[in-house]
MARBA-3410 file (N, C-alpha, C, O; in Angstrom, 1 decimal):
134
-1.8,-30.9,-30.5,-2.3,-29.6,-29.9,-1.1,-28.9,-29.3,-0.1,-29.5,-28.7 ~ -1.2,-27.6,-29.4,-0.2,-26.7,-28.8,-0.9,-25.7,-27.8,-1.8,-25.0,-28.2 ~ -0.5,-25.7,-26.6,-1.0,-24.8,-25.6,0.0,-23.8,-25.2,1.2,-24.2,-24.9 ~ -0.3,-22.6,-25.2,0.6,-21.5,-24.9,0.0,-20.7,-23.7,-1.2,-20.3,-23.8 ~ 0.8,-20.6,-22.7,0.3,-19.8,-21.5,1.2,-18.6,-21.4,2.4,-18.6,-21.4
0.5,-17.4,-21.4,1.2,-16.1,-21.3,0.9,-15.5,-19.9,-0.3,-15.3,-19.6 ~ 1.9,-15.1,-19.2,1.7,-14.4,-17.9,2.2,-13.0,-18.1,3.3,-12.8,-18.6 ~ 1.3,-12.1,-17.7,1.7,-10.7,-17.9,2.1,-10.1,-16.5,1.4,-10.2,-15.6 ~ 3.3,-9.6,-16.5,3.9,-9.1,-15.2,3.2,-7.7,-14.9,3.1,-6.9,-15.8 ~ 2.7,-7.5,-13.7,2.1,-6.3,-13.4,3.1,-5.1,-13.5,4.3,-5.3,-13.2
2.6,-4.0,-14.0,3.5,-2.8,-14.1,3.6,-2.1,-12.7,2.6,-2.1,-12.0 ~ 4.7,-1.6,-12.4,4.9,-1.0,-11.1,4.1,0.3,-10.9,3.9,0.8,-9.8 ~ 3.7,1.0,-12.0,3.0,2.3,-11.9,1.6,2.3,-12.5,0.7,2.9,-11.9 ~ 1.4,1.6,-13.6,0.1,1.6,-14.3,-0.7,0.3,-14.0,-0.1,-0.8,-13.8 ~ -2.0,0.5,-14.0,-2.9,-0.7,-14.1,-3.7,-0.6,-15.4,-3.9,0.5,-15.9
-4.0,-1.7,-15.9,-4.7,-1.7,-17.2,-6.1,-2.3,-17.1,-6.3,-3.3,-16.4 ~ -7.0,-1.7,-17.8,-8.3,-2.2,-18.0,-8.7,-2.0,-19.4,-9.1,-0.9,-19.8 ~ -8.7,-3.1,-20.2,-8.9,-2.9,-21.7,-7.8,-2.1,-22.3,-6.6,-2.4,-22.1 ~ -8.2,-1.0,-23.0,-7.1,-0.2,-23.5,-6.9,1.1,-22.7,-6.0,1.9,-23.1 ~ -7.5,1.2,-21.6,-7.3,2.3,-20.7,-6.3,1.9,-19.6,-6.2,0.8,-19.2
-5.5,2.9,-19.2,-4.5,2.8,-18.2,-4.9,3.7,-17.0,-5.5,4.7,-17.2 ~ -4.6,3.2,-15.8,-4.9,4.0,-14.6,-3.6,4.1,-13.8,-2.7,3.2,-13.7 ~ -3.4,5.3,-13.1,-2.3,5.5,-12.2,-2.7,6.5,-11.1,-3.7,7.2,-11.3 ~ -2.0,6.5,-10.0,-2.2,7.4,-8.9,-1.0,8.2,-8.7,0.1,7.7,-8.7 ~ -1.1,9.5,-8.6,0.0,10.4,-8.5,-0.2,11.3,-7.3,-1.3,11.9,-7.1
0.8,11.5,-6.4,0.7,12.4,-5.3,0.9,13.8,-5.7,1.7,14.1,-6.6 ~ 0.1,14.7,-5.1,0.3,16.2,-5.3,0.4,16.9,-3.9,0.0,16.3,-2.9 ~ 1.0,18.0,-3.9,1.2,18.7,-2.6,-0.1,19.4,-2.3,-1.0,19.7,-3.1 ~ -0.2,19.8,-1.0,-1.4,20.6,-0.5,-1.5,21.9,-1.2,-2.6,22.4,-1.6 ~ -0.3,22.5,-1.5,-0.3,23.8,-2.2,-0.8,23.7,-3.6,-1.6,24.5,-4.0
-0.4,22.6,-4.3,-0.9,22.4,-5.7,-2.3,22.1,-5.7,-3.1,22.6,-6.6 ~ -2.8,21.4,-4.7,-4.3,21.0,-4.7,-5.1,22.3,-4.4,-6.1,22.5,-5.0 ~ -4.6,23.2,-3.5,-5.4,24.4,-3.2,-5.3,25.4,-4.2,-6.3,26.1,-4.6 ~ -4.1,25.7,-4.7,-3.9,26.8,-5.7,-3.9,26.4,-7.1,-4.0,27.3,-8.0 ~ -3.7,25.1,-7.4,-3.7,24.7,-8.8,-2.2,24.7,-9.3,-1.3,25.2,-8.6
-2.0,24.2,-10.5,-0.7,24.1,-11.0,-0.6,23.1,-12.1,-1.6,22.7,-12.7 ~ 0.6,22.8,-12.5,0.8,21.7,-13.5,1.7,20.6,-13.0,2.5,20.8,-12.1 ~ 1.4,19.4,-13.5,2.1,18.2,-13.0,2.5,17.4,-14.2,1.8,17.2,-15.2 ~ 3.8,16.9,-14.2,4.2,16.0,-15.3,3.8,14.6,-14.9,4.2,14.2,-13.8 ~ 3.1,13.9,-15.7,2.6,12.6,-15.5,3.3,11.6,-16.4,3.4,11.9,-17.6
3.9,10.5,-15.9,4.5,9.5,-16.9,3.4,8.9,-17.7,2.3,8.6,-17.3 ~ 3.7,8.7,-19.0,2.9,7.9,-19.9,3.7,6.9,-20.6,4.9,6.8,-20.3 ~ 3.1,6.1,-21.4,3.9,5.1,-22.2,4.9,5.7,-23.2,5.9,5.1,-23.5 ~ 4.6,7.0,-23.6,5.4,7.7,-24.6,6.4,8.7,-23.9,7.0,9.4,-24.7 ~ 6.5,8.7,-22.6,7.3,9.7,-22.0,6.5,10.4,-20.9,5.9,9.8,-20.0
6.4,11.8,-20.9,5.7,12.5,-20.0,4.6,13.4,-20.7,4.7,13.7,-21.8 ~ 3.5,13.6,-19.9,2.5,14.5,-20.4,2.2,15.5,-19.3,2.4,15.2,-18.1 ~ 1.9,16.7,-19.6,1.6,17.8,-18.7,0.1,17.7,-18.3,-0.8,17.7,-19.2 ~ -0.2,17.7,-17.0,-1.6,17.7,-16.5,-1.8,19.0,-15.7,-1.1,19.3,-14.8 ~ -2.9,19.7,-16.1,-3.2,20.9,-15.4,-4.1,20.6,-14.2,-5.1,19.9,-14.4
-3.7,21.0,-13.1,-4.4,20.8,-11.8,-5.1,22.0,-11.5,-4.5,23.1,-11.2 ~ -6.5,22.0,-11.5,-7.2,23.2,-11.2,-7.2,23.5,-9.7,-7.0,22.6,-8.9 ~ -7.4,24.8,-9.3,-7.4,25.1,-7.9,-8.6,24.4,-7.2,-9.6,24.1,-7.8 ~ -8.4,24.1,-5.9,-9.4,23.4,-5.1,-9.6,22.0,-5.5,-10.7,21.4,-5.3 ~ -8.6,21.3,-6.0,-8.6,19.9,-6.3,-8.6,19.1,-5.1,-7.8,19.3,-4.2
-9.5,18.1,-5.0,-9.7,17.3,-3.8,-8.9,16.0,-4.1,-8.7,15.6,-5.2 ~ -8.6,15.3,-3.0,-7.9,14.0,-3.1,-8.8,13.0,-3.8,-10.1,13.1,-3.6 ~ -8.3,12.1,-4.6,-9.0,11.1,-5.3,-9.8,11.6,-6.5,-10.6,10.9,-7.1 ~ -9.5,12.8,-6.9,-10.0,13.4,-8.2,-9.3,12.7,-9.3,-8.1,12.6,-9.3 ~ -10.0,12.3,-10.3,-9.5,11.6,-11.5,-9.5,12.5,-12.7,-10.6,13.1,-13.0
-8.4,12.5,-13.4,-8.3,13.3,-14.7,-8.1,12.3,-15.8,-7.4,11.3,-15.7 ~ -8.6,12.6,-17.0,-8.5,11.8,-18.2,-7.6,12.4,-19.2,-7.8,13.6,-19.6 ~ -6.6,11.7,-19.6,-5.7,12.1,-20.7,-6.1,11.2,-21.9,-5.7,10.1,-22.0 ~ -6.8,11.8,-22.8,-7.3,11.0,-24.0,-6.1,10.6,-24.9,-5.2,11.4,-25.2 ~ -6.2,9.3,-25.3,-5.2,8.8,-26.3,-3.9,8.4,-25.7,-3.0,8.1,-26.4
-3.7,8.5,-24.3,-2.5,8.2,-23.7,-2.4,6.8,-23.1,-1.5,6.5,-22.3 ~ -3.4,6.0,-23.4,-3.5,4.6,-22.8,-2.8,3.6,-23.8,-1.9,4.0,-24.5 ~ -3.3,2.4,-23.7,-2.8,1.3,-24.6,-3.3,1.4,-26.0,-4.5,1.8,-26.2 ~ -2.5,1.1,-27.0,-3.0,1.0,-28.4,-4.1,-0.1,-28.4,-4.0,-1.1,-27.8 ~ -5.1,0.2,-29.2,-6.2,-0.8,-29.4,-5.7,-2.0,-30.2,-5.0,-1.8,-31.2
-6.0,-3.2,-29.8,-5.6,-4.4,-30.5,-6.2,-4.5,-31.9,-5.6,-5.1,-32.8 ~ -7.3,-3.9,-32.0,-8.0,-3.9,-33.3,-7.8,-2.7,-34.2,-8.5,-2.4,-35.1 ~ -6.9,-1.9,-33.8,-6.6,-0.6,-34.5,-7.6,0.5,-34.1,-8.5,0.2,-33.3 ~ -7.4,1.6,-34.6,-8.3,2.7,-34.3,-8.0,3.5,-33.1,-8.9,4.0,-32.4 ~ -6.7,3.7,-32.8,-6.3,4.6,-31.8,-5.9,3.9,-30.5,-5.7,2.7,-30.4
-5.8,4.7,-29.4,-5.4,4.3,-28.1,-6.4,4.6,-27.1,-7.3,5.4,-27.3 ~ -6.4,3.9,-26.0,-7.2,4.2,-24.9,-6.8,5.4,-24.1,-5.9,6.2,-24.6 ~ -7.4,5.6,-23.0,-7.1,6.8,-22.2,-6.2,6.5,-21.0,-6.2,5.3,-20.5 ~ -5.6,7.5,-20.5,-4.8,7.4,-19.2,-5.7,8.1,-18.2,-5.9,9.3,-18.3 ~ -6.1,7.4,-17.1,-6.9,8.1,-16.1,-6.0,8.2,-14.8,-5.5,7.2,-14.2
-5.7,9.5,-14.5,-4.8,9.8,-13.4,-5.6,10.3,-12.2,-6.3,11.3,-12.2 ~ -5.4,9.5,-11.1,-6.1,9.9,-9.8,-5.0,10.6,-9.0,-3.9,10.0,-8.7 ~ -5.3,11.8,-8.5,-4.4,12.5,-7.6,-4.8,12.3,-6.2,-5.9,12.2,-5.8 ~ -3.7,12.2,-5.4,-3.9,12.0,-3.9,-3.1,13.2,-3.3,-1.9,13.3,-3.5 ~ -3.8,13.9,-2.4,-3.1,15.1,-1.8,-2.3,14.6,-0.6,-2.9,13.9,0.3
-1.0,14.9,-0.6,-0.2,14.4,0.5,-0.1,15.5,1.6,0.1,16.7,1.3 ~ -0.2,15.0,2.8,0.0,15.9,4.0,1.5,16.0,4.3,2.2,15.0,4.4 ~ 1.9,17.3,4.4,3.4,17.4,4.7,3.8,16.8,6.1,3.0,16.8,7.0 ~ 5.0,16.3,6.1,5.5,15.7,7.4,6.8,16.5,7.7,7.4,17.1,6.9 ~ 7.2,16.3,9.0,8.5,16.9,9.5,8.5,18.4,9.2,9.5,18.9,8.7
7.5,19.1,9.7,7.4,20.5,9.5,8.3,21.2,10.5,8.5,20.7,11.6 ~ 8.9,22.3,10.1,9.6,23.2,11.1,8.7,23.9,12.0,7.5,23.9,11.7 ~ 9.2,24.5,13.0,8.3,25.2,14.0,7.6,26.4,13.3,6.4,26.6,13.5 ~ 8.4,27.1,12.4,7.8,28.2,11.6,6.7,27.7,10.7,5.6,28.3,10.6 ~ 6.9,26.6,10.0,5.9,26.0,9.2,4.6,25.6,9.9,3.5,25.9,9.5
4.8,25.1,11.1,3.7,24.7,12.0,2.9,25.9,12.4,1.7,25.9,12.4 ~ 3.6,27.0,12.8,2.9,28.2,13.2,2.1,28.8,12.0,1.0,29.3,12.2 ~ 2.8,28.8,10.8,2.0,29.3,9.7,0.8,28.5,9.4,-0.2,29.1,9.0 ~ 0.9,27.2,9.5,-0.2,26.3,9.3,-1.3,26.6,10.3,-2.5,26.5,9.9 ~ -1.0,26.8,11.5,-2.0,27.1,12.6,-2.7,28.4,12.3,-3.9,28.5,12.4
-1.9,29.4,11.9,-2.5,30.7,11.5,-3.5,30.5,10.3,-4.5,31.1,10.3 ~ -3.1,29.7,9.4,-3.9,29.5,8.2,-5.2,28.8,8.6,-6.3,29.2,8.2 ~ -5.1,27.8,9.5,-6.3,27.1,10.0,-7.2,28.0,10.8,-8.4,27.9,10.6 ~ -6.6,28.9,11.6,-7.5,29.8,12.3,-8.2,30.8,11.4,-9.3,31.1,11.6 ~ -7.5,31.2,10.3,-8.1,32.1,9.4,-9.3,31.4,8.7,-10.3,32.1,8.3
-9.2,30.1,8.4,-10.3,29.4,7.8,-11.5,29.3,8.8,-12.6,29.4,8.4 ~ -11.2,29.0,10.1,-12.2,28.8,11.1,-12.9,30.2,11.3,-14.2,30.2,11.6 ~ -12.2,31.3,11.3,-12.8,32.6,11.5,-13.6,33.1,10.3,-14.2,34.2,10.4 ~ -13.5,32.5,9.2,-14.2,32.9,8.0,-15.6,32.3,7.9,-15.8,31.2,8.5 ~ -16.5,33.0,7.3,-17.9,32.5,7.2,-18.0,31.6,5.9,-19.1,31.1,5.6
-16.9,31.4,5.2,-17.0,30.6,3.9,-16.9,29.2,4.2,-16.4,28.7,5.3 ~ -17.4,28.4,3.3,-17.3,26.9,3.4,-16.1,26.5,2.7,-16.0,26.6,1.5 ~ -15.1,25.9,3.4,-13.8,25.6,2.9,-13.6,24.1,2.7,-12.6,23.6,2.0 ~ -14.3,23.2,3.4,-14.1,21.8,3.4,-15.3,21.1,2.9,-16.2,20.7,3.6 ~ -15.4,20.9,1.6,-16.6,20.3,0.9,-16.9,18.9,1.4,-18.1,18.6,1.6
-15.9,18.1,1.7,-16.2,16.7,2.1,-16.8,16.7,3.5,-17.8,16.0,3.8 ~ -16.1,17.4,4.4,-16.6,17.4,5.8,-17.9,18.1,6.0,-18.8,17.6,6.8 ~ -18.2,19.1,5.2,-19.5,19.8,5.2,-20.6,18.9,4.7,-21.6,18.8,5.4 ~ -20.3,18.2,3.6,-21.4,17.2,3.1,-21.6,16.1,4.1,-22.7,15.6,4.3 ~ -20.5,15.6,4.8,-20.6,14.6,5.7,-21.4,15.0,6.9,-22.3,14.3,7.4
-21.2,16.3,7.4,-22.0,16.8,8.5,-23.4,16.9,8.1,-24.3,16.6,8.9 ~ -23.7,17.4,6.9,-25.1,17.5,6.4,-25.8,16.1,6.5,-26.9,16.0,6.9 ~ -25.1,15.1,6.0,-25.6,13.7,6.0,-25.9,13.2,7.4,-26.9,12.6,7.6 ~ -24.9,13.4,8.3,-25.1,13.0,9.7,-26.3,13.7,10.3,-27.0,13.1,11.0 ~ -26.4,15.0,10.1,-27.5,15.8,10.7,-28.8,15.2,10.2,-29.7,15.0,11.0
-28.9,15.0,8.9,-30.2,14.4,8.3,-30.5,13.1,8.9,-31.7,12.7,9.2 ~ -29.5,12.2,9.0,-29.7,10.9,9.6,-30.2,11.0,11.0,-31.2,10.3,11.4 ~ -29.6,11.9,11.8,-30.1,12.0,13.2,-31.5,12.6,13.3,-32.3,12.1,14.0 ~ -31.8,13.6,12.4,-33.1,14.1,12.4,-34.1,13.1,12.0,-35.2,13.1,12.5 ~ -33.8,12.3,11.0,-34.7,11.2,10.6,-34.9,10.2,11.7,-36.0,9.7,11.8
-33.8,9.8,12.4,-33.9,8.8,13.4,-34.8,9.3,14.6,-35.6,8.6,15.2 ~ -34.6,10.6,14.9,-35.4,11.2,16.0,-36.9,11.4,15.6,-37.8,11.2,16.4 ~ -37.1,11.8,14.4,-38.4,12.0,13.9,-39.2,10.7,13.7,-40.4,10.8,13.6 ~ -38.6,9.6,13.6,-39.3,8.3,13.4,-40.0,7.8,14.6,-40.6,6.8,14.6
END
């Protein structure tokens, strides 16, 4: 009898599930808010990923055919890219002032700008109303 044990070293950037690959990529607040393009590493080099405006953190994009080749033939899996919005650090005084002005303009607007916190507030409000009504 011959026993062979194969250990696969984890990749520093990609995770694999079947023929699909997963990765997480940081994007700037500006790219998340206004949209843009992002170069994403793939097994074959780089691929361009279009980031739509108003992209939220943990949004996952699918790049078809950019995953692992299928062991049984018939193409490749997909690359699923999750973006994480990075908060800027070490801001200058001018950048902080501009950010404060931007925040005030959002607060003074009647528009809904924060989908996650708005839905969280709605859920909390319903929970409290249900608890009081019981």
